[in-house]
C-alpha positions as a Python dict, from the first residue, in 0.01 Angstrom:
ca = {
    (1, 'M'): (0, 0, 0),
    (2, 'T'): (-226, -158, 255),
    (3, 'S'): (-334, -417, -12),
    (4, 'T'): (40, -487, -90),
    (5, 'S'): (124, -534, 275),
    (6, 'G'): (-180, -763, 339),
    (7, 'G'): (-79, -985, 50),
    (8, 'A'): (279, -994, 176),
    (9, 'R'): (145, -1109, 510),
    (10, 'T'): (-79, -1372, 367),
    (11, 'A'): (218, -1492, 153),
    (12, 'A'): (431, -1520, 453),
    (13, 'T'): (160, -1710, 651),
    (14, 'I'): (111, -1957, 368),
    (15, 'G'): (491, -1998, 345),
    (16, 'A'): (517, -2056, 714),
    (17, 'L'): (234, -2311, 716),
    (18, 'A'): (384, -2500, 422),
    (19, 'R'): (696, -2530, 623),
    (20, 'M'): (515, -2667, 919),
    (21, 'A'): (339, -2951, 734),
    (22, 'P'): (635, -3180, 688),
    (23, 'L'): (761, -3103, 1034),
    (24, 'D'): (423, -3212, 1179),
    (25, 'L'): (437, -3534, 989),
    (26, 'R'): (801, -3610, 1108),
    (27, 'R'): (693, -3530, 1463),
    (28, 'L'): (405, -3777, 1439),
    (29, 'M'): (607, -4048, 1287),
    (30, 'R'): (874, -4019, 1561),
    (31, 'D'): (624, -4061, 1846),
    (32, 'E'): (540, -4431, 1873),
    (33, 'L'): (215, -4383, 2076),
    (34, 'L'): (80, -4106, 1853),
    (35, 'S'): (177, -4281, 1535),
    (36, 'W'): (10, -4593, 1660),
    (37, 'M'): (-310, -4411, 1738),
    (38, 'A'): (-316, -4269, 1394),
    (39, 'V'): (-290, -4618, 1211),
    (40, 'L'): (-487, -4824, 1455),
    (41, 'P'): (-819, -4746, 1284),
    (42, 'L'): (-693, -4858, 941),
    (43, 'A'): (-559, -5184, 1103),
    (44, 'V'): (-881, -5255, 1285),
    (45, 'A'): (-1106, -5205, 987),
    (46, 'P'): (-1011, -5532, 782),
    (47, 'V'): (-1018, -5726, 1108),
    (48, 'L'): (-1373, -5616, 1165),
    (49, 'R'): (-1468, -5729, 817),
    (50, 'L'): (-1323, -6073, 881),
    (51, 'A'): (-1436, -6112, 1230),
    (52, 'A'): (-1786, -5961, 1224),
    (53, 'P'): (-1987, -6257, 1055),
    (54, 'G'): (-1833, -6506, 1297),
    (55, 'L'): (-1910, -6295, 1593),
    (56, 'V'): (-2265, -6237, 1485),
    (57, 'G'): (-2310, -6615, 1421),
    (58, 'A'): (-2175, -6699, 1776),
    (59, 'L'): (-2399, -6439, 1934),
    (60, 'S'): (-2693, -6588, 1745),
    (61, 'R'): (-2633, -6940, 1865),
    (62, 'L'): (-2649, -6801, 2218),
    (63, 'G'): (-2975, -6633, 2143),
    (64, 'L'): (-2847, -6281, 2095),
    (65, 'D'): (-2938, -6092, 1774),
    (66, 'A'): (-2635, -5861, 1716),
    (67, 'G'): (-2715, -5789, 1345),
    (68, 'P'): (-2912, -5481, 1401),
    (69, 'W'): (-2624, -5316, 1616),
    (70, 'L'): (-2350, -5377, 1350),
    (71, 'E'): (-2415, -5071, 1131),
    (72, 'P'): (-2466, -4845, 1432),
    (73, 'L'): (-2147, -4987, 1569),
    (74, 'G'): (-1951, -4917, 1264),
    (75, 'A'): (-2086, -4569, 1234),
    (76, 'V'): (-1981, -4501, 1605),
    (77, 'A'): (-1637, -4651, 1551),
    (78, 'F'): (-1540, -4459, 1231),
    (79, 'T'): (-1746, -4132, 1250),
    (80, 'V'): (-1706, -4069, 1634),
    (81, 'V'): (-1408, -4273, 1772),
    (82, 'V'): (-1177, -4228, 1468),
    (83, 'P'): (-1216, -3843, 1475),
    (84, 'G'): (-1184, -3842, 1835),
    (85, 'L'): (-851, -4040, 1813),
    (86, 'M'): (-711, -3810, 1553),
    (87, 'G'): (-820, -3515, 1761),
    (88, 'A'): (-644, -3660, 2062),
    (89, 'V'): (-318, -3714, 1873),
    (90, 'V'): (-307, -3353, 1740),
    (91, 'G'): (-434, -3234, 2078),
    (92, 'F'): (-143, -3378, 2258),
    (93, 'M'): (87, -3215, 2016),
    (94, 'L'): (-77, -2882, 2064),
    (95, 'L'): (-66, -2927, 2451),
    (96, 'A'): (319, -3011, 2433),
    (97, 'D'): (367, -2693, 2228),
    (98, 'K'): (172, -2492, 2480),
    (99, 'E'): (370, -2630, 2777),
    (100, 'E'): (698, -2558, 2596),
    (101, 'G'): (590, -2196, 2515),
    (102, 'T'): (554, -2232, 2142),
    (103, 'W'): (220, -2060, 2152),
    (104, 'R'): (384, -1744, 2293),
    (105, 'A'): (664, -1754, 2021),
    (106, 'V'): (411, -1821, 1733),
    (107, 'A'): (187, -1549, 1841),
    (108, 'V'): (444, -1282, 1716),
    (109, 'T'): (511, -1452, 1379),
    (110, 'P'): (331, -1414, 1061),
    (111, 'V'): (132, -1738, 1132),
    (112, 'S'): (-27, -1592, 1445),
    (113, 'L'): (-168, -1802, 1730),
    (114, 'R'): (-502, -1795, 1558),
    (115, 'G'): (-365, -1918, 1227),
    (116, 'Y'): (-155, -2190, 1409),
    (117, 'L'): (-449, -2344, 1588),
    (118, 'V'): (-662, -2334, 1283),
    (119, 'W'): (-397, -2517, 1087),
    (120, 'R'): (-365, -2779, 1355),
    (121, 'A'): (-733, -2829, 1376),
    (122, 'G'): (-756, -2851, 1001),
    (123, 'L'): (-481, -3109, 1007),
    (124, 'A'): (-677, -3330, 1255),
    (125, 'T'): (-989, -3290, 1045),
    (126, 'G'): (-797, -3359, 725),
    (127, 'I'): (-638, -3682, 872),
    (128, 'A'): (-969, -3801, 1010),
    (129, 'A'): (-1179, -3792, 703),
    (130, 'P'): (-991, -4022, 473),
    (131, 'I'): (-937, -4268, 751),
    (132, 'A'): (-1305, -4271, 841),
    (133, 'I'): (-1404, -4323, 465),
    (134, 'V'): (-1168, -4618, 445),
    (135, 'G'): (-1297, -4760, 766),
    (136, 'L'): (-1655, -4724, 672),
    (137, 'S'): (-1599, -4883, 335),
    (138, 'V'): (-1348, -5161, 429),
    (139, 'G'): (-1481, -5233, 789),
    (140, 'G'): (-1783, -5427, 652),
    (141, 'L'): (-2008, -5318, 921),
    (142, 'N'): (-2200, -5068, 700),
    (143, 'E'): (-2349, -5135, 374),
    (144, 'L'): (-2271, -4794, 239),
    (145, 'D'): (-2159, -4697, -107),
    (146, 'W'): (-1849, -4481, -141),
    (147, 'G'): (-2066, -4165, -176),
    (148, 'R'): (-2256, -4207, 136),
    (149, 'A'): (-1951, -4331, 327),
    (150, 'A'): (-1773, -4012, 215),
    (151, 'G'): (-2065, -3788, 322),
    (152, 'L'): (-2082, -3966, 666),
    (153, 'A'): (-1700, -3942, 714),
    (154, 'L'): (-1695, -3565, 634),
    (155, 'A'): (-1997, -3521, 867),
    (156, 'G'): (-1791, -3669, 1161),
    (157, 'A'): (-1447, -3540, 1067),
    (158, 'P'): (-1485, -3178, 1231),
    (159, 'L'): (-1512, -3369, 1564),
    (160, 'A'): (-1125, -3433, 1527),
    (161, 'G'): (-1056, -3057, 1501),
    (162, 'A'): (-1289, -2971, 1785),
    (163, 'T'): (-1131, -3235, 2008),
    (164, 'A'): (-776, -3121, 1933),
    (165, 'M'): (-859, -2755, 2000),
    (166, 'G'): (-1059, -2846, 2316),
    (167, 'I'): (-769, -3054, 2461),
    (168, 'A'): (-519, -2775, 2381),
    (169, 'V'): (-720, -2482, 2496),
    (170, 'F'): (-903, -2614, 2805),
    (171, 'T'): (-638, -2839, 2969),
    (172, 'D'): (-300, -2746, 3108),
    (173, 'S'): (-130, -3088, 3166),
    (174, 'T'): (-113, -3439, 3043),
    (175, 'I'): (-310, -3570, 3326),
    (176, 'Q'): (-604, -3318, 3261),
    (177, 'A'): (-594, -3404, 2903),
    (178, 'V'): (-626, -3781, 2950),
    (179, 'T'): (-913, -3726, 3200),
    (180, 'A'): (-1087, -3495, 2954),
    (181, 'I'): (-1046, -3757, 2670),
    (182, 'K'): (-1201, -4031, 2878),
    (183, 'L'): (-1499, -3831, 2975),
    (184, 'G'): (-1532, -3686, 2627),
    (185, 'F'): (-1546, -4036, 2468),
    (186, 'A'): (-1802, -4159, 2717),
    (187, 'L'): (-2015, -3849, 2633),
    (188, 'L'): (-1962, -3887, 2257),
    (189, 'V'): (-2082, -4248, 2233),
    (190, 'L'): (-2387, -4183, 2437),
    (191, 'P'): (-2611, -4069, 2144),
    (192, 'A'): (-2572, -4421, 1983),
    (193, 'F'): (-2770, -4569, 2273),
    (194, 'V'): (-3068, -4311, 2266),
    (195, 'M'): (-3078, -4285, 1887),
    (196, 'G'): (-3435, -4346, 1768),
    (197, 'R'): (-3586, -4266, 2104),
    (198, 'G'): (-3819, -3961, 2101),
    (199, 'G'): (-3905, -3703, 2362),
    (200, 'S'): (-3654, -3550, 2600),
    (201, 'W'): (-3402, -3825, 2525),
    (202, 'G'): (-3378, -3706, 2166),
    (203, 'L'): (-3348, -3338, 2260),
    (204, 'L'): (-3076, -3392, 2517),
    (205, 'A'): (-2880, -3614, 2280),
    (206, 'A'): (-2884, -3356, 2015),
    (207, 'L'): (-2671, -3125, 2251),
    (208, 'V'): (-2390, -3378, 2205),
    (209, 'P'): (-2191, -3305, 1884),
    (210, 'S'): (-2164, -3676, 1793),
    (211, 'W'): (-2546, -3704, 1764),
    (212, 'W'): (-2539, -3518, 1437),
    (213, 'P'): (-2333, -3760, 1220),
    (214, 'L'): (-2498, -4062, 1383),
    (215, 'R'): (-2840, -3900, 1305),
    (216, 'A'): (-2716, -3870, 943),
    (217, 'H'): (-2630, -4236, 946),
    (218, 'A'): (-2972, -4328, 1094),
    (219, 'A'): (-3131, -4142, 804),
    (220, 'M'): (-2919, -4325, 560),
    (221, 'L'): (-3051, -4665, 717),
    (222, 'D'): (-3401, -4538, 687),
    (223, 'E'): (-3355, -4422, 320),
    (224, 'H'): (-3436, -4063, 431),
    (225, 'A'): (-3268, -3746, 347),
    (226, 'W'): (-2933, -3751, 538),
    (227, 'Q'): (-2766, -3441, 396),
    (228, 'P'): (-2927, -3185, 628),
    (229, 'W'): (-2802, -3376, 933),
    (230, 'A'): (-2448, -3405, 787),
    (231, 'V'): (-2443, -3030, 714),
    (232, 'G'): (-2547, -2983, 1069),
    (233, 'A'): (-2277, -3197, 1189),
    (234, 'V'): (-2034, -2993, 1014),
    (235, 'A'): (-2165, -2665, 1138),
    (236, 'V'): (-2166, -2789, 1489),
    (237, 'G'): (-1802, -2899, 1464),
    (238, 'V'): (-1704, -2561, 1322),
    (239, 'A'): (-1897, -2378, 1579),
    (240, 'L'): (-1710, -2571, 1864),
    (241, 'M'): (-1369, -2481, 1698),
    (242, 'A'): (-1473, -2133, 1674),
    (243, 'V'): (-1550, -2119, 2054),
    (244, 'C'): (-1212, -2285, 2138),
    (245, 'L'): (-1036, -2038, 1904),
    (246, 'H'): (-1215, -1741, 2054),
    (247, 'H'): (-1125, -1857, 2395),
    (248, 'A'): (-752, -1920, 2321),
    (249, 'T'): (-695, -1582, 2145),
    (250, 'R'): (-876, -1391, 2432),
    (251, 'A'): (-676, -1571, 2695),
    (252, 'A'): (-343, -1492, 2506),
    (253, 'R'): (-442, -1128, 2505),
}
């Protein structure tokens, strides 16, 4: 009997989540700001491919060697900024639901608040990963094959879920969310400026979640094993989502 009731609850949860998927997509498409944030990285990637050589040449004529910065810049753009943007999109959706009382309503459904938040975090991560793969491959800033581009994109994608849940769980208004996003992006790009430095800088940078996918990219450039850093990036992202989920469910009780 217990097994039967558990299976019924699981089926009900899966059915409810399946019905949510098209609703989320329609909601995303209706909001001009959110939909623009979602497609912006795909629009920027081919522009970067076309503009990068001319920009490097122009800077070279001014005595500035921008070449060594191109690949790290591409890594930051598509493994840190893109997941952050996707997480912000979904985070604002979650925050709006929170303000409208949807969290309280969904908590008593078969989905549960935990399942609802996990679904939305997974949605953000699932959107970020293919966009990052395309950006890394099409943007022209990284000389990565599709396999390594996919590995790097998957390493950075959990930042989207962590960002979405962080915004939803730890902010209570749009103003707070915007402030958190600004501070968060400033923090997430910092490891790019200290990458390769040893000592205390490296230790401090490792505390920032974005350091892990960027460290995987640096290992790719050096032809070293990058997979451990990519696995670490995924583990850190999942751990952050778990912390947010625990805080949300505890607060709900």
